[in-house]
Structure formats: C-alpha cells, structure tokens
N, C-alpha and C positions, 0 to 999 in steps of 0.2 A: 450505363447500368450502374447504380450508385450504391457502395456496400454499406451495411449498418453496422458493419466491425469495429469499434474503435480503435486509435491507433493509440501505441503505449510509447513510450519513451523508455528502453530497459536502462535499469540502473545497477553497476557493478556490484556484489553482495559482500566485497573484500572488505572493508572498512568494517562492517558492520559483524563481519564474523571475524574479525581481530576483535572485536571489543568484547563480544560474548563468547570466545573459545572457550574460557576455563569457567564461565559464569553458573554456577549450578542453583542459583538463586531465581534463575528464569523458569520459571515451572510450566505456563502455557502460551499458546499464540498469541493471545494478546499482550504479553508481556514483551515477545517478540517483536511485536508491530509497534510497541512504544518506544524500543532502542532505533528504528527504522524512522519513525515520523511521530513526534511529539504531538499527542492529540489531546484536546482538552477533553474532562469527564462533562458532558454535554448534552443536548437531544439533537447536535448537531452533526451527530458522530453516530454513523453505522458501522458496527465492526463484527464480522460473521468468518466463524471460518469451519473447514470440514477435513475428514481426513481421506485421505487419496486410498485408494488399492494398494498402493505400495505401501506395505507397514513403516509407521511411525513419519509417515507423510503428508504435510500437512496444506493445503490454500487456504492464503489467511487474505480477505478483502476488508478494504477501509474505505469510506466515505465521509468525507470532511466536507460537508456544506454550508451555506450562508455566512461563508468567511467574509471577514473586516477587511475586505480590500476592494478595491475601486473598479477594480477588473475581473480579476478569477473569482470566481463565485463557488468552485469546490475541485477537490483534489481528489483522487482516487489512487488505491495504491491495490495491488495485488501481488501476493508473496509468496513464494514456494518457500518450506522448510523443514526439516529432518530433527527429528528427535531421539535421541540414542538412550535416553535412558538417564542421562544424567546432564547432557548439555545440547544446544541447538545450532543446527548450522543451515544458514539460508542460501537456497540453491539459485535462486531468480527472485529479482523485483522489478515490478513494471510499474510505471506513473503514467498517470494523464490529468489532464483538468479538463475544465470548464469556463465559458467567459460568462458576465453578466449579459444579460439583454441589451444590445446595442454596444458592446466593448467586446465583440470579435464573436468565434465559433460557438455555440450552444449547447454542442454535441461534445460527446470526451473524443479529445485530441490533443495534439503536442504544439500546433501553433501556436504563439504568442496571443498572448490577449492585449487589446490598447484602452 
C-alpha cells in the first residue's frame, strides 16, 4: 500500500532561535518564516498560518513554487512557533521539496532531484 503522506526533513530550530531570542520587532508568523526562509514577495509563494489549541502557538506553512532551478520545482516548510507576547520561539521546522517533471519525484519528498 502506498502512503499519501509527505516525507519531511526535520531541521533544527536552534540557530533560528539564537537569532530571534531577543528580537521584539518580529510581530507575526510571516516574519518568523522570513527568518527561516527568505522568500520573494510574489505570486510564487503561498504563506498561511493558524493558531493551534495551545495558547500562543502557531503552525506556519510556506510553499514556494516555480523556482528558477533546473531540478527543484518547489519547497515547502512547516514551522511550529510560540509567541510569549514579546518574542518568538520556534519549536519545530519541517522541510520538503518536489522536483520538476522528468527531474525526479513530483510529489513532496526528501529524495534529491536530478
């Protein structure tokens, strides 16, 4: 049986947290994501977030597609972050990608594109 679940690479949030620990200028989940992945402001990016049941905790999702890359077509990040009213702390970062047609897998995964 094939699974429809995407495979993700888990990325350590330590360096992100080190850089934002005292940064009170970060006010939104979008700004947290921009620290993790510097994305362009255009229609190739879909950015969304929702507040989870745990107070002040967010799930932030970014999909950047139509990349100017000859093998990778898109990146997807899923980030979990907490806001204490002044600063943010990232608790988990998951990353996946998909390849262009004929360059590898075209579903979200972690295998390299060629």
